[in-house]
FITORFI-942297 format. One record per residue: x, y, z of N, C-alpha, C in turn; chain; residue in one letter. Coordinates in pm, whole numbers, plus 50000, padded with zeros to 5 digits. Example, Ala and Ser with C-alpha at 12.3 -4.5 7.8 and 13.67 -1.06 7.14 Angstrom:
<sites>
n_u; n_v; n_w; ca_u; ca_v; ca_w; c_u; c_v; c_w; unit; code
51319; 49431; 50780; 51230; 49550; 50780; 51320; 49670; 50780; A; a
51285; 49775; 50708; 51367; 49894; 50714; 51290; 50003; 50787; A; s
</sites>
This chain:
<sites>
n_u; n_v; n_w; ca_u; ca_v; ca_w; c_u; c_v; c_w; unit; code
50115; 49897; 49998; 49983; 50011; 49992; 50104; 50105; 50001; A; m
50060; 50214; 49914; 50110; 50320; 49891; 50107; 50401; 50064; A; s
50228; 50513; 50100; 50241; 50559; 50168; 50252; 50712; 50156; A; n
50123; 50783; 50166; 50137; 50932; 50188; 50215; 51030; 50258; A; v
50297; 51064; 50199; 50398; 51177; 50292; 50369; 51310; 50340; A; i
50294; 51359; 50168; 50246; 51475; 50252; 50075; 51471; 50157; A; l
49954; 51529; 50263; 49841; 51562; 50234; 49803; 51686; 50269; A; e
49719; 51792; 50157; 49667; 51892; 50218; 49539; 51900; 50154; A; v
49480; 51948; 50246; 49293; 51936; 50277; 49319; 52064; 50233; A; r
49214; 52122; 50099; 49139; 52259; 50105; 49254; 52374; 50179; A; e
49350; 52360; 50112; 49440; 52490; 50172; 49395; 52625; 50085; A; l
49441; 52709; 50221; 49346; 52862; 50165; 49439; 52968; 50276; A; t
49552; 53022; 50159; 49622; 53128; 50270; 49550; 53280; 50185; A; t
49615; 53401; 50237; 49586; 53530; 50187; 49713; 53637; 50189; A; k
49679; 53722; 50111; 49787; 53805; 50145; 49715; 53919; 50201; A; y
49756; 54003; 50277; 49682; 54161; 50301; 49772; 54245; 50288; A; i
49686; 54289; 50213; 49790; 54492; 50133; 49764; 54594; 50242; A; t
49858; 54668; 50251; 49850; 54798; 50287; 49718; 54847; 50320; A; r
49663; 54838; 50241; 49489; 54884; 50192; 49443; 54774; 50303; A; f
49463; 54730; 50371; 49360; 54573; 50426; 49279; 54474; 50347; A; h
49314; 54507; 50215; 49270; 54395; 50079; 49264; 54265; 50127; A; e
49221; 54215; 50084; 49289; 53998; 50113; 49272; 54017; 49981; A; d
49424; 53950; 49921; 49432; 53859; 49799; 49480; 53739; 49868; A; v
49344; 53602; 49787; 49338; 53463; 49838; 49406; 53431; 49690; A; y
49600; 53370; 49745; 49643; 53375; 49632; 49638; 53193; 49609; A; a
49566; 53163; 49701; 49611; 53006; 49721; 49487; 52958; 49807; A; v
49384; 52928; 49676; 49201; 52873; 49692; 49166; 52769; 49683; A; d
49145; 52735; 49829; 49135; 52594; 49822; 49181; 52473; 49735; A; h
49289; 52392; 49767; 49426; 52376; 49708; 49430; 52262; 49806; A; v
49413; 52143; 49745; 49398; 51966; 49762; 49538; 51920; 49709; A; s
49630; 51841; 49779; 49703; 51736; 49682; 49730; 51654; 49787; A; l
49834; 51522; 49740; 49894; 51439; 49794; 50005; 51362; 49744; A; k
50118; 51372; 49790; 50244; 51307; 49732; 50277; 51182; 49804; A; v
50289; 51096; 49752; 50335; 50978; 49807; 50493; 50915; 49834; A; e
50514; 50837; 49909; 50639; 50840; 49930; 50737; 50801; 49827; A; e
50856; 50805; 49775; 50919; 50791; 49674; 50829; 50837; 49523; A; g
50795; 50928; 49534; 50708; 51012; 49394; 50737; 51170; 49413; A; k
50690; 51234; 49281; 50784; 51403; 49268; 50653; 51386; 49252; A; s
50575; 51551; 49269; 50463; 51633; 49168; 50472; 51732; 49139; A; l
50474; 51758; 49041; 50509; 51895; 48957; 50374; 51980; 48957; A; g
50399; 52137; 49002; 50328; 52231; 48976; 50383; 52335; 48855; A; i
50253; 52358; 48779; 50290; 52430; 48662; 50223; 52554; 48640; A; a
50251; 52682; 48622; 50113; 52782; 48531; 50255; 52921; 48525; A; g
50163; 52987; 48515; 50253; 53109; 48454; 50240; 53246; 48551; A; e
50349; 53314; 48563; 50388; 53336; 48688; 50311; 53449; 48770; A; s
50291; 53476; 48894; 50161; 53519; 48949; 50022; 53450; 48986; A; g
50045; 53300; 48935; 49899; 53234; 48959; 49947; 53156; 49097; A; c
50034; 53165; 49144; 50044; 53093; 49335; 50135; 52995; 49341; A; g
50206; 52935; 49244; 50270; 52836; 49301; 50384; 52870; 49390; A; k
50428; 52969; 49406; 50529; 52993; 49512; 50498; 53023; 49635; A; s
50352; 53102; 49639; 50292; 53107; 49749; 50227; 53001; 49822; A; t
50210; 52895; 49738; 50103; 52751; 49776; 50299; 52701; 49820; A; l
50413; 52722; 49784; 50507; 52638; 49829; 50502; 52729; 50008; A; a
50550; 52790; 49953; 50590; 52890; 50126; 50431; 52852; 50221; A; l
50312; 52800; 50135; 50219; 52855; 50263; 50220; 52645; 50319; A; s
50271; 52612; 50236; 50330; 52423; 50270; 50363; 52410; 50390; A; l
50497; 52493; 50416; 50545; 52493; 50507; 50491; 52496; 50628; A; m
50371; 52551; 50657; 50301; 52640; 50778; 50374; 52731; 50858; A; g
50474; 52821; 50761; 50564; 52867; 50853; 50556; 53041; 50804; A; y
50425; 53086; 50796; 50389; 53240; 50742; 50416; 53345; 50835; A; y
50494; 53465; 50700; 50551; 53574; 50761; 50418; 53677; 50676; A; f
50428; 53819; 50735; 50328; 53905; 50696; 50385; 53924; 50555; A; p
50309; 53983; 50465; 50197; 54009; 50443; 50073; 53845; 50425; A; p
50153; 53766; 50407; 50093; 53637; 50412; 50077; 53560; 50545; A; l
49927; 53529; 50530; 49797; 53458; 50648; 49752; 53307; 50592; A; y
49790; 53237; 50700; 49719; 53126; 50672; 49564; 53149; 50683; A; y
49437; 53089; 50615; 49340; 53091; 50605; 49235; 52968; 50706; A; t
49230; 52872; 50607; 49162; 52748; 50609; 49312; 52666; 50589; A; s
49220; 52494; 50592; 49248; 52357; 50546; 49391; 52301; 50666; A; g
49389; 52174; 50592; 49492; 52131; 50660; 49630; 52102; 50592; A; e
49724; 52117; 50669; 49886; 52046; 50644; 49924; 51892; 50660; A; i
49899; 51828; 50635; 49958; 51671; 50688; 50067; 51582; 50643; A; i
50179; 51597; 50717; 50318; 51569; 50693; 50388; 51429; 50776; A; i
50314; 51341; 50683; 50395; 51208; 50761; 50255; 51207; 50858; A; d
50149; 51208; 50873; 50054; 51203; 51014; 50069; 51277; 51051; A; g
50158; 51410; 51051; 50136; 51512; 51169; 50075; 51595; 51120; A; h
49922; 51686; 51201; 49912; 51787; 51149; 49980; 51915; 51198; A; n
50017; 51967; 51092; 50131; 52164; 51103; 50027; 52235; 51070; A; i
49873; 52259; 51037; 49801; 52373; 51012; 49799; 52456; 51172; A; s
49820; 52600; 51172; 49821; 52657; 51281; 49938; 52685; 51381; A; g
50053; 52557; 51318; 50083; 52541; 51449; 50142; 52702; 51485; A; m
50229; 52677; 51601; 50352; 52855; 51660; 50419; 52880; 51539; A; n
50480; 52973; 51448; 50578; 52941; 51406; 50723; 52933; 51445; A; p
50746; 52944; 51585; 50846; 52901; 51680; 50867; 52753; 51681; A; d
50790; 52689; 51643; 50790; 52555; 51701; 50785; 52506; 51547; A; e
50736; 52538; 51457; 50774; 52510; 51292; 50859; 52518; 51222; A; v
50943; 52600; 51304; 51117; 52651; 51234; 51189; 52582; 51317; A; r
51147; 52483; 51424; 51239; 52441; 51558; 51223; 52294; 51495; A; k
51107; 52215; 51460; 51066; 52076; 51441; 51013; 52013; 51329; A; s
50963; 52150; 51211; 50938; 52108; 51105; 51029; 52169; 50943; A; i
51066; 52283; 50933; 51115; 52325; 50870; 51331; 52287; 50836; A; l
51290; 52201; 50767; 51455; 52146; 50779; 51399; 52011; 50795; A; g
51356; 51964; 50858; 51339; 51813; 50921; 51218; 51732; 50885; A; k
51098; 51818; 50852; 51015; 51756; 50781; 50943; 51780; 50651; A; e
50982; 51908; 50622; 50981; 51958; 50469; 51106; 52071; 50481; A; i
51179; 52066; 50330; 51224; 52188; 50316; 51227; 52269; 50157; A; a
51262; 52367; 50168; 51281; 52452; 50065; 51401; 52504; 50006; A; y
51372; 52474; 49852; 51443; 52558; 49792; 51420; 52700; 49757; A; i
51476; 52824; 49720; 51400; 52934; 49737; 51391; 52960; 49572; A; p
51309; 53011; 49495; 51346; 53010; 49382; 51464; 53096; 49322; A; q
51492; 53252; 49424; 51659; 53265; 49375; 51792; 53245; 49474; A; a
51761; 53119; 49451; 51862; 52979; 49522; 52022; 53004; 49514; A; a
52066; 53058; 49453; 52173; 53108; 49433; 52210; 53240; 49504; A; m
52138; 53301; 49557; 52140; 53454; 49623; 52068; 53410; 49781; A; n
52093; 53268; 49817; 52036; 53220; 49953; 52184; 53232; 50049; A; a
52265; 53221; 49996; 52387; 53207; 50085; 52449; 53350; 50142; A; l
52452; 53359; 50284; 52503; 53478; 50326; 52715; 53473; 50272; A; n
52698; 53558; 50227; 52811; 53606; 50138; 52931; 53638; 50187; A; p
52906; 53721; 50313; 53013; 53723; 50413; 53060; 53584; 50512; A; t
52953; 53467; 50527; 53041; 53346; 50546; 53090; 53240; 50473; A; q
53174; 53155; 50539; 53212; 53031; 50441; 53124; 52955; 50451; A; k
53089; 52857; 50340; 52987; 52778; 50348; 52970; 52714; 50454; A; v
53065; 52588; 50484; 53051; 52556; 50621; 52982; 52634; 50783; A; i
53043; 52769; 50788; 52971; 52811; 50887; 52844; 52827; 50860; A; s
52750; 52837; 50742; 52616; 52859; 50717; 52592; 52709; 50782; A; f
52637; 52617; 50721; 52600; 52528; 50756; 52574; 52475; 50896; A; i
52638; 52456; 50977; 52683; 52521; 51118; 52542; 52563; 51150; A; e
52511; 52700; 51128; 52399; 52791; 51191; 52296; 52655; 51157; A; d
52245; 52652; 51042; 52129; 52601; 50992; 52123; 52435; 51098; A; v
52256; 52369; 51133; 52229; 52261; 51204; 52206; 52300; 51382; A; i
52253; 52412; 51431; 52267; 52429; 51528; 52141; 52452; 51557; A; h
52092; 52549; 51467; 51954; 52568; 51495; 51792; 52468; 51525; A; a
51866; 52333; 51538; 51758; 52255; 51495; 51825; 52160; 51638; A; h
51978; 52160; 51636; 52034; 52066; 51742; 52170; 52127; 51748; A; d
52167; 52250; 51870; 52257; 52316; 51913; 52385; 52182; 51987; A; p
52350; 52038; 52002; 52467; 51952; 52061; 52578; 51897; 51971; A; t
52475; 51952; 51798; 52617; 51879; 51727; 52728; 51934; 51740; A; k
52902; 51874; 51756; 53001; 51918; 51712; 53028; 51951; 51604; A; s
53087; 52064; 51591; 53158; 52079; 51411; 53243; 51962; 51329; A; k
53310; 51849; 51414; 53352; 51752; 51318; 53224; 51671; 51286; A; k
53127; 51625; 51340; 53002; 51562; 51315; 52888; 51619; 51235; A; e
52874; 51785; 51181; 52837; 51891; 51117; 52909; 51872; 50981; A; i
53055; 51844; 51034; 53143; 51866; 50848; 53126; 51719; 50825; A; y
53120; 51603; 50898; 53118; 51482; 50823; 52982; 51477; 50772; A; d
52898; 51529; 50818; 52752; 51523; 50776; 52740; 51603; 50619; A; m
52781; 51744; 50624; 52800; 51809; 50533; 52929; 51776; 50403; A; a
53016; 51690; 50433; 53081; 51596; 50350; 53020; 51580; 50228; A; r
52921; 51447; 50321; 52931; 51348; 50275; 52790; 51383; 50180; A; s
52698; 51493; 50218; 52549; 51471; 50140; 52653; 51624; 49999; A; c
52748; 51657; 50030; 52820; 51702; 49941; 52851; 51625; 49821; A; f
52891; 51528; 49907; 52970; 51410; 49778; 52823; 51384; 49707; A; e
52739; 51343; 49773; 52606; 51302; 49667; 52578; 51368; 49534; A; t
52601; 51537; 49596; 52517; 51610; 49502; 52689; 51672; 49380; A; v
52752; 51544; 49390; 52873; 51590; 49308; 52938; 51734; 49343; A; g
52995; 51734; 49502; 53091; 51845; 49480; 53143; 51796; 49620; A; l
53270; 51845; 49561; 53410; 51833; 49650; 53379; 51871; 49799; A; p
53482; 51831; 49916; 53451; 51848; 49986; 53529; 52014; 50036; A; a
53595; 52071; 49953; 53709; 52200; 49941; 53593; 52242; 49938; A; e
53480; 52294; 49890; 53380; 52396; 49893; 53296; 52386; 49948; A; v
53332; 52330; 50077; 53255; 52354; 50255; 53359; 52461; 50257; A; l
53477; 52473; 50259; 53607; 52579; 50303; 53583; 52684; 50209; A; n
53482; 52751; 50138; 53497; 52869; 50005; 53363; 52914; 50099; A; r
53381; 53077; 50000; 53273; 53193; 50034; 53178; 53165; 49949; A; y
53075; 53197; 49921; 52953; 53196; 49820; 53052; 53291; 49645; A; p
53097; 53348; 49689; 53207; 53440; 49587; 53274; 53325; 49466; A; v
53298; 53263; 49519; 53431; 53159; 49518; 53336; 53082; 49377; A; e
53221; 53098; 49425; 53135; 52903; 49344; 53079; 53016; 49239; A; l
53086; 52863; 49120; 53022; 52930; 48984; 52813; 52897; 49051; A; s
52803; 52981; 48983; 52648; 52939; 48962; 52561; 52843; 48974; A; g
52604; 52705; 48915; 52548; 52561; 48908; 52591; 52521; 49048; A; g
52756; 52566; 49080; 52804; 52498; 49198; 52723; 52554; 49342; A; m
52708; 52658; 49324; 52582; 52771; 49447; 52454; 52675; 49418; A; k
52383; 52673; 49298; 52280; 52607; 49321; 52264; 52481; 49376; A; q
52353; 52408; 49356; 52413; 52255; 49417; 52398; 52238; 49568; A; r
52507; 52354; 49647; 52516; 52403; 49744; 52404; 52412; 49820; A; t
52327; 52499; 49751; 52169; 52555; 49878; 52110; 52433; 49833; A; v
52061; 52350; 49758; 52021; 52191; 49757; 52108; 52109; 49807; A; i
52207; 52102; 49885; 52261; 52001; 49977; 52225; 52066; 50125; A; a
52254; 52208; 50097; 52201; 52228; 50265; 52050; 52226; 50344; A; v
51975; 52226; 50220; 51850; 52212; 50212; 51806; 52034; 50274; A; s
51828; 51939; 50222; 51859; 51812; 50218; 51957; 51759; 50368; A; v
52022; 51822; 50388; 52149; 51746; 50500; 52042; 51753; 50612; A; i
51897; 51766; 50647; 51857; 51696; 50764; 51755; 51602; 50773; A; l
51825; 51564; 50616; 51741; 51471; 50539; 51564; 51468; 50587; A; g
51495; 51577; 50525; 51337; 51582; 50553; 51281; 51507; 50450; A; p
51167; 51532; 50451; 51082; 51409; 50459; 51005; 51474; 50268; A; k
51017; 51599; 50283; 50922; 51655; 50167; 51028; 51758; 50113; A; v
51055; 51772; 50015; 51143; 51848; 49942; 51090; 51978; 49812; A; l
51062; 52115; 49838; 51008; 52182; 49781; 51104; 52253; 49683; A; i
51112; 52226; 49565; 51182; 52308; 49457; 51145; 52387; 49420; A; a
51136; 52570; 49418; 51087; 52637; 49346; 51174; 52701; 49243; A; d
51111; 52678; 49093; 51199; 52679; 48971; 51361; 52679; 49021; A; e
51397; 52546; 49070; 51543; 52530; 49093; 51618; 52562; 48940; A; p
51612; 52524; 48825; 51665; 52556; 48698; 51620; 52650; 48644; A; s
51560; 52731; 48678; 51532; 52895; 48623; 51660; 52963; 48541; A; s
51712; 52958; 48640; 51880; 53060; 48596; 51998; 52944; 48552; A; a
51933; 52819; 48522; 52067; 52776; 48485; 52084; 52759; 48350; A; l
52198; 52728; 48286; 52208; 52701; 48144; 52172; 52522; 48101; A; d
52110; 52469; 47956; 52086; 52378; 47960; 52182; 52279; 48022; A; v
52272; 52279; 48048; 52393; 52152; 48092; 52339; 52165; 48267; A; t
52324; 52263; 48297; 52368; 52244; 48438; 52179; 52261; 48486; A; s
52094; 52256; 48399; 51959; 52209; 48441; 51997; 52067; 48469; A; q
52010; 52010; 48346; 52001; 51886; 48343; 52082; 51796; 48427; A; k
52197; 51854; 48499; 52239; 51852; 48634; 52163; 51836; 48735; A; m
52136; 51963; 48777; 52036; 51959; 48914; 51926; 51880; 48872; A; v
51835; 51832; 48819; 51743; 51708; 48687; 51790; 51592; 48823; A; i
51899; 51544; 48765; 51972; 51464; 48818; 51974; 51444; 48988; A; k
52005; 51548; 48967; 52086; 51547; 49132; 51951; 51529; 49233; A; m
51851; 51601; 49201; 51735; 51549; 49268; 51656; 51394; 49240; A; l
51683; 51362; 49173; 51648; 51297; 49133; 51756; 51140; 49241; A; r
51906; 51182; 49214; 51946; 51115; 49252; 51947; 51145; 49445; A; d
51910; 51162; 49485; 51870; 51217; 49644; 51770; 51144; 49690; A; l
51633; 51151; 49539; 51543; 51070; 49652; 51615; 50899; 49619; A; m
51646; 50889; 49527; 51723; 50737; 49571; 51795; 50675; 49636; A; e
51863; 50820; 49694; 51960; 50739; 49799; 51946; 50739; 49914; A; n
51795; 50842; 49949; 51710; 50787; 50042; 51728; 50945; 50136; A; g
51777; 51079; 50117; 51802; 51212; 50160; 51663; 51245; 50173; A; y
51598; 51232; 50065; 51413; 51284; 50071; 51349; 51183; 50034; A; i
51219; 51163; 50040; 51127; 51075; 50079; 51002; 51100; 49949; A; k
51018; 51206; 49922; 50930; 51329; 49821; 50947; 51467; 49794; A; a
50920; 51456; 49643; 50945; 51622; 49595; 50812; 51673; 49543; A; m
50832; 51818; 49561; 50723; 51876; 49466; 50802; 51961; 49406; A; i
50832; 52001; 49255; 50895; 52067; 49182; 50798; 52164; 49099; A; f
50825; 52263; 49136; 50746; 52426; 49086; 50808; 52490; 48973; A; i
50754; 52507; 48832; 50768; 52577; 48742; 50732; 52599; 48655; A; t
50741; 52729; 48594; 50668; 52765; 48456; 50643; 52673; 48343; A; h
50741; 52658; 48351; 50775; 52509; 48183; 50735; 52382; 48205; A; e
50590; 52361; 48178; 50552; 52268; 48208; 50566; 52113; 48139; A; l
50661; 52129; 47979; 50679; 52005; 47942; 50812; 51944; 48039; A; p
50861; 52057; 48111; 50989; 51985; 48204; 50937; 51954; 48300; A; l
50845; 51919; 48362; 50815; 51848; 48420; 50776; 51680; 48372; A; l
50734; 51677; 48302; 50722; 51563; 48148; 50851; 51471; 48250; A; y
50970; 51518; 48255; 51089; 51440; 48245; 51175; 51452; 48422; A; n
51054; 51540; 48463; 51072; 51547; 48618; 51017; 51472; 48697; A; v
50912; 51492; 48713; 50803; 51446; 48842; 50656; 51329; 48755; A; t
50610; 51269; 48855; 50518; 51146; 48822; 50378; 51231; 48806; A; d
50371; 51268; 48872; 50230; 51374; 48848; 50240; 51520; 48820; A; e
50159; 51615; 48745; 50178; 51726; 48747; 50031; 51784; 48794; A; i
50035; 51918; 48844; 49887; 52002; 48887; 49924; 52146; 48797; A; m
49809; 52166; 48744; 49825; 52298; 48657; 49736; 52378; 48728; A; v
49800; 52522; 48787; 49748; 52583; 48839; 49700; 52714; 48769; A; m
49573; 52832; 48821; 49582; 52968; 48763; 49490; 52972; 48849; A; y
49521; 53143; 48910; 49459; 53215; 48994; 49440; 53188; 49126; A; a
49554; 53120; 49135; 49481; 53067; 49297; 49416; 52933; 49344; A; g
49425; 52864; 49184; 49318; 52708; 49203; 49364; 52606; 49126; A; q
49353; 52511; 49162; 49413; 52391; 49099; 49321; 52412; 48949; A; i
49364; 52429; 48843; 49284; 52348; 48717; 49230; 52250; 48657; A; v
49417; 52161; 48657; 49386; 52069; 48654; 49508; 51944; 48685; A; e
49484; 51829; 48664; 49545; 51723; 48811; 49551; 51561; 48651; A; k
49667; 51551; 48650; 49692; 51414; 48647; 49846; 51353; 48619; A; g
49879; 51258; 48546; 49984; 51188; 48575; 50045; 51261; 48477; A; t
50189; 51259; 48456; 50288; 51331; 48403; 50336; 51339; 48277; A; a
50220; 51257; 48187; 50206; 51249; 48039; 50102; 51344; 48046; A; q
49957; 51366; 48118; 49846; 51366; 48072; 49881; 51545; 48002; A; e
49876; 51579; 48123; 49852; 51756; 48071; 49973; 51767; 48004; A; p
50072; 51733; 47984; 50179; 51785; 47844; 50109; 51749; 47724; A; v
50065; 51601; 47716; 50062; 51555; 47566; 49866; 51521; 47518; A; f
49806; 51548; 47672; 49644; 51550; 47655; 49599; 51607; 47698; A; d
49630; 51782; 47716; 49528; 51868; 47787; 49407; 51849; 47794; A; p
49324; 51862; 47939; 49194; 51894; 47927; 49134; 52032; 47937; A; l
49233; 52136; 48031; 49119; 52220; 48082; 49180; 52313; 47967; A; h
49120; 52408; 47924; 49156; 52510; 47800; 49287; 52572; 47841; A; p
49333; 52651; 47983; 49437; 52672; 48015; 49543; 52622; 47967; A; y
49520; 52504; 48045; 49620; 52387; 48021; 49663; 52397; 47876; A; a
49530; 52407; 47805; 49595; 52348; 47636; 49624; 52454; 47582; A; k
49608; 52599; 47639; 49659; 52717; 47619; 49841; 52723; 47647; A; g
49865; 52695; 47747; 49944; 52690; 47834; 50079; 52575; 47757; A; l
50017; 52474; 47677; 50106; 52378; 47584; 50131; 52490; 47455; A; m
50049; 52541; 47436; 50061; 52565; 47290; 50121; 52727; 47231; A; g
50166; 52756; 47377; 50181; 52866; 47373; 50339; 52863; 47386; A; s
50452; 52741; 47422; 50557; 52706; 47432; 50643; 52582; 47324; A; i
50755; 52617; 47320; 50820; 52559; 47197; 50860; 52417; 47278; A; i
50830; 52303; 47206; 50800; 52178; 47310; 50901; 52090; 47177; A; v
51017; 52025; 47298; 51130; 51920; 47192; 51069; 51811; 47213; A; p
50970; 51763; 47290; 50942; 51634; 47243; 50854; 51561; 47189; A; e
50872; 51437; 47109; 50838; 51411; 47039; 50698; 51403; 47015; A; q
50602; 51404; 46919; 50432; 51375; 46934; 50410; 51534; 46923; A; g
50510; 51642; 46971; 50441; 51799; 46977; 50523; 51881; 46920; A; l
50637; 51846; 46793; 50735; 51918; 46779; 50680; 51939; 46636; A; r
50663; 52114; 46601; 50648; 52165; 46483; 50489; 52226; 46516; A; g
50464; 52222; 46631; 50291; 52292; 46666; 50301; 52375; 46666; A; h
50195; 52476; 46558; 50186; 52630; 46552; 50197; 52686; 46657; A; k
50241; 52743; 46737; 50252; 52876; 46865; 50130; 53002; 46883; A; l
50082; 52958; 46984; 49985; 53039; 46986; 49975; 53090; 47135; A; t
49927; 53286; 47128; 49920; 53321; 47286; 49768; 53316; 47321; A; a
49773; 53312; 47456; 49658; 53296; 47577; 49674; 53435; 47578; A; i
49540; 53519; 47529; 49505; 53653; 47522; 49430; 53707; 47669; A; p
49480; 53842; 47635; 49433; 53894; 47793; 49523; 53863; 47894; A; g
49455; 53875; 48008; 49580; 53875; 48168; 49518; 53835; 48260; A; v
49576; 53729; 48376; 49449; 53712; 48491; 49360; 53791; 48522; A; p
49296; 53720; 48634; 49163; 53853; 48667; 49248; 53879; 48793; A; p
49196; 53980; 48912; 49239; 54044; 48990; 49191; 53969; 49093; A; n
49275; 53894; 49210; 49247; 53830; 49282; 49207; 53915; 49358; A; l
49190; 54024; 49446; 49106; 54134; 49518; 48985; 54097; 49503; A; k
48978; 54061; 49379; 48785; 54082; 49328; 48795; 53955; 49244; A; k
48803; 53842; 49273; 48848; 53712; 49190; 48665; 53750; 49081; A; p
48647; 53672; 48961; 48546; 53634; 48913; 48472; 53562; 48981; A; p
48307; 53548; 48976; 48207; 53491; 49044; 48222; 53324; 48943; A; l
48256; 53355; 48811; 48233; 53203; 48755; 48401; 53160; 48743; A; g
48406; 53108; 48608; 48578; 53042; 48625; 48621; 53189; 48567; A; c
48768; 53130; 48666; 48885; 53247; 48686; 48956; 53280; 48570; A; r
48935; 53200; 48433; 48949; 53140; 48349; 48898; 53241; 48198; A; f
48765; 53267; 48274; 48650; 53275; 48154; 48661; 53371; 48049; A; a
48743; 53521; 48085; 48726; 53611; 48008; 48833; 53566; 47920; A; e
48935; 53470; 47918; 49021; 53461; 47799; 49012; 53327; 47739; A; r
48947; 53293; 47795; 48915; 53112; 47752; 48851; 53144; 47534; A; c
48832; 53124; 47449; 48765; 53091; 47327; 48661; 52992; 47320; A; k
48665; 52941; 47423; 48519; 52829; 47440; 48448; 52880; 47534; A; y
48482; 52998; 47609; 48373; 52980; 47728; 48215; 53021; 47714; A; a
48122; 53010; 47747; 47950; 53036; 47727; 47942; 53142; 47836; A; r
47801; 53158; 47842; 47787; 53302; 47893; 47776; 53272; 48074; A; p
47749; 53121; 48063; 47714; 53075; 48196; 47874; 53047; 48275; A; e
47934; 53038; 48198; 48107; 53024; 48250; 48148; 53127; 48346; A; c
48083; 53286; 48297; 48123; 53390; 48379; 48059; 53403; 48532; A; l
47905; 53330; 48519; 47900; 53347; 48610; 47851; 53192; 48731; A; t
47891; 53107; 48690; 47888; 52934; 48730; 48022; 52878; 48795; A; t
48030; 52849; 48927; 48147; 52880; 48975; 48144; 52691; 48970; A; s
48280; 52640; 48942; 48289; 52486; 48956; 48393; 52460; 48996; A; i
48409; 52341; 49105; 48508; 52273; 49131; 48542; 52160; 49048; A; g
48671; 52086; 49069; 48712; 52002; 49012; 48653; 51874; 48967; A; l
48640; 51872; 48841; 48572; 51737; 48796; 48657; 51622; 48804; A; r
48576; 51485; 48798; 48678; 51399; 48819; 48655; 51288; 48700; A; d
48780; 51253; 48565; 48802; 51232; 48486; 48799; 51085; 48492; A; a
48833; 51025; 48563; 48872; 50878; 48580; 48994; 50877; 48584; A; g
49068; 50768; 48712; 49213; 50715; 48654; 49263; 50802; 48757; A; d
49189; 50889; 48832; 49270; 51039; 48970; 49327; 51137; 48829; A; g
49255; 51133; 48728; 49239; 51268; 48683; 49138; 51340; 48726; A; r
49180; 51482; 48770; 49058; 51612; 48742; 49095; 51695; 48693; A; h
48991; 51796; 48678; 49003; 51924; 48567; 48872; 52014; 48614; A; y
48886; 52117; 48628; 48828; 52237; 48661; 48693; 52317; 48530; A; r
48596; 52252; 48501; 48555; 52284; 48379; 48436; 52297; 48391; A; c
48321; 52390; 48347; 48199; 52327; 48290; 48144; 52283; 48178; A; i
48259; 52210; 48118; 48232; 52147; 47994; 48275; 51978; 48045; A; f
48167; 51861; 47988; 48240; 51754; 48005; 48368; 51702; 47902; A; s
48419; 51613; 47958; 48538; 51595; 47889; 48496; 51523; 47737; A; e
48379; 51506; 47670; 48320; 51493; 47581; 48383; 51634; 47479; A; k
48298; 51717; 47595; 48237; 51817; 47513; 48408; 51890; 47410; A; e
48524; 51934; 47563; 48598; 51976; 47527; 48707; 51877; 47396; A; l
48667; 51782; 47421; 48772; 51706; 47322; 48718; 51750; 47173; A; r
48547; 51722; 47180; 48497; 51794; 47041; 48512; 51966; 47023; A; e
48556; 52029; 47130; 48564; 52161; 47099; 48742; 52208; 47041; A; a
48828; 52088; 47100; 48932; 52106; 47019; 48979; 52041; 46930; A; y
48920; 51914; 46906; 48905; 51865; 46781; 48834; 51985; 46640; A; k
48766; 52054; 46679; 48673; 52195; 46545; 48762; 52304; 46597; A; n
48829; 52327; 46672; 48909; 52467; 46667; 48988; 52501; 46547; A; a
</sites>
C-alpha cells in the first residue's frame, strides 16, 4: 500500500495589502504526495505557485496569512502551529524548501561550512563541528561537490555550484518532503540537466522521501515528476499523470499553456505557437464564475457566473471546467 507523505486538504492562504485588502493567492488547494513520488506544479507567473510552496511549510510571514485547510506531513497536522515550533521542529527536518532565487540564498560573508553549522545548530545545538563537517561532506559528495567547497565563500563558487550547495543544505537534515521552487530557471541547459539528475539521486539515495517541483515550464515536468498539477489564479485547474497535461491537456488553460511554448518532445514538435489572450483576473475581486473564462475562446455565458469545482475524469485525473470531457475534446477537434 502506498504511503502518503504529504496531504493537503482545502488549503486557503491570503495576502493582506497595506490597504487591508484580501488577496487569496491559494484558494482551496488539495493535493497528495506519496513516498518515492514527485509532484510537479506548473502555471504562469503570478498564479500562486510560490505562495503555495511557502504555505505548505506552515511558516507564515506577513503579509501572507493562513486562512483555512490542513497540511499533514507523515501523519502530523502542522496547520496553525506556532511559528517558532514550526521553525524548530518542521522546517528542514520534515519539509525543506529550495527558494526561487536559490543562488542568492547564501550569506556572502560566511564560508559555506559556517552557514551549515548555523542551520544545523538551529535544530540541534549539541552537534559538534566534526559531526557537522562529516554530515556536510557526505551530503556534498552526493550532489557532486568536493569537500573543499565547504571552506569557500559563495563568491568563489560558480552559479551551478551555488545551486547545488543550496540544495545540499536544504536536504542535509533528511527532510521527508523537498519543495524545489524553479530550481533550474536561472541555469544553462547543461546545468539544468545536472540539477534535475541530482534531485532524482537525492530521492534514490534516501535523503528525501518525496518532492514537489515548481516551474512555469510544463514540458519540463514530464521529465522530472510522476504527477502534474496546473495552477491558474490561485486554483488547481488540472491534475493528472506527468504525461496527461503535457500530451493530452483537458482544461483550456492547460491546453493554451502547452500551445504557447516550444516543445521538443516527439509528438509535439512543429505545432503552431499560439498566445493566450488577456491577463489573469485581479484576485482582490476574483470572478464569480470560472477564473479563466475572460481569456477562454470556448467560454459560454454561464462560465462567467457559474463557479465549478474539480471534475473527476477517472483514473485520478481531474479538471476544473463546466464542459464535460467529451465536449472539451469535441471543441478542440473543431478548433
